[in-house]
N, C-alpha and C positions, 0 to 999 in steps of 0.2 A: 444456189444452195440446194441441198438435197431435199427431195420430196419426202414429206413426213406422213405419219399415220394420223393426220388431222385434216379437216377441210382446208381448202386453199383460201387464203385471204390476200387482199391487196395491201401493199405497204409502200410508204414513201421511203425511197432510198436515194443516196447520192454518193459520189466519190469525192473525197477531200484528202489532200496530201497523200495520194496513192492508196488510201484505205477506203473500203466500202463501209458505208454507214447506213443505219436503219433508224427511222423515227420511232421512239418509244412514247406512246400516247399517255402512259402513266407518269413518266418522269418529264414529259414535255420537252424532250430534246433528242437530238441524233446521238446514237451510240455506235461503237465499232461493231460491225456485223461478224461475230464469231459463230462457229457452229452452235455453241451453247446459247448464244443470244438469239439465233434463228429459232431454236426450240422454244425459248422463253416467250418471244414475241408471238409466235404462232399459238402457243398454249394460252397466253393471255387473251388473244382474240377469240379462241375457242370458248373460254370461260365467259367472256363478255357477250359474244354473239349467240352462242348455242345454249349456254347454261344460265344466262341472264344475271351474272354476278355484276354488281354495280362498279363501274370503273372508279368512281370517287371513293370507294372503300378499299382500294388496293394500294399496297406499298411495294415497291420494287427495290431490291438491293440496298436495304437499310441496315445500319449498324445497330446492334442491340447488345445488352449486357446479360449474359446467362451464367449463373453461378460464378459471378465475379470475373468472367472472361468476355472480351469483346468478340462478337460473332456477327456474321452477315447472313441474312436470309435472301433467297432469290425472289420469292413472292409471298406476301402475307395478305390475307383478305379478312376484313373485320366485319362484324355485325354492326348494325346501326347504333347500338349502344356502346360501341368501342371495344367489345370483347373480340379477341382473335378467333376466327372460325376455321380458316384453312391456310395451311402453309404448304408451299410447293418448292421442291428442289429440282433443278433442271441440269441435265448432263448433255453433252454433245451426242449426236446420233451414233458415233462409233464407240461410245462408252457403254459397256454392258452393265445393266442394272442387276445386281446380285442380291441375294437375301441379306448379305452383310451390309451392302450399301443401304438397303431399306431399313434395316435394324439401326444403323448408325444415325440416319435421319430421324427416325422415330425417337430414339434415346435423346438426341440433341434437342428435340422439340418438346420433350416431356416437361421441361422447366417452364415453357411458355403456356402449357395447358391448352394447346390448340386441339380442337375436336377432330379435325380431319387433316391428314397428311397425304400429299401427292408427290410422287417421284416419276419423272418422265425424261426419256431421251428423245422424244419426238416419234419414236417408232413403237416403243412399249410404254404404257402408262399404268401405274399402280396407285391405288388409293386405299386408305384405311381409315377406320374410325378408332380413336384411342379411348380405352377404358381405363381411366386413371385410378379408380378404387382398386382394380385388380392388376394394375401395372401391366396391361396387355393391349393388344390391338386386334381388330378384325378387318380382313380385306373386304372392300366393297366391290360390288359388281357394277363398275362404272362410277362416274362422278355425279353426285346429286346436284341438281340445279339450285340456285339461290332461293327461288320461291319455295322449293320443297323445304328448305331450312326455315324460311319465314313461317311456313305453316306449322312446323314443329314448335317454333317459339310460341306461336299463338295458342296452340293446343296445350302447351305446358302452362299457360297462364289462364286456362279456363275458357279460351275462345275456341270456336269450331268453325 
């Protein structure tokens, strides 16, 4: 698979029925290794190992109902209280991420009221924080770590 703009991680892979598979530690099973899946698995490991997001608060490729329609998200990360914190959409490395792509992902996720949205093709990564009262978003300079978010939660509750 193609080298990505992420640290390198070790993965369990195997070939079965002529298809290359990769073990997804969140779904606890082997899945077909497509270019998009390669990006997803590397980015998940980046979030776990570098940004300290808890693996047990992640959901991968789950169906949800948004505005009466069935949708599927690539990755959703929750806070410990069950509130969605970050949603990510992954594309294959050869898929260019345009402003239209990013706008579409943000609009789609407005119904979920997720604070942070990430879009990555493994080579380019974009993150934003959504401002629901003003129906807008602001690009972030990098992806905040989970502990940074925890500190914000505590500060908002009168802890320091």
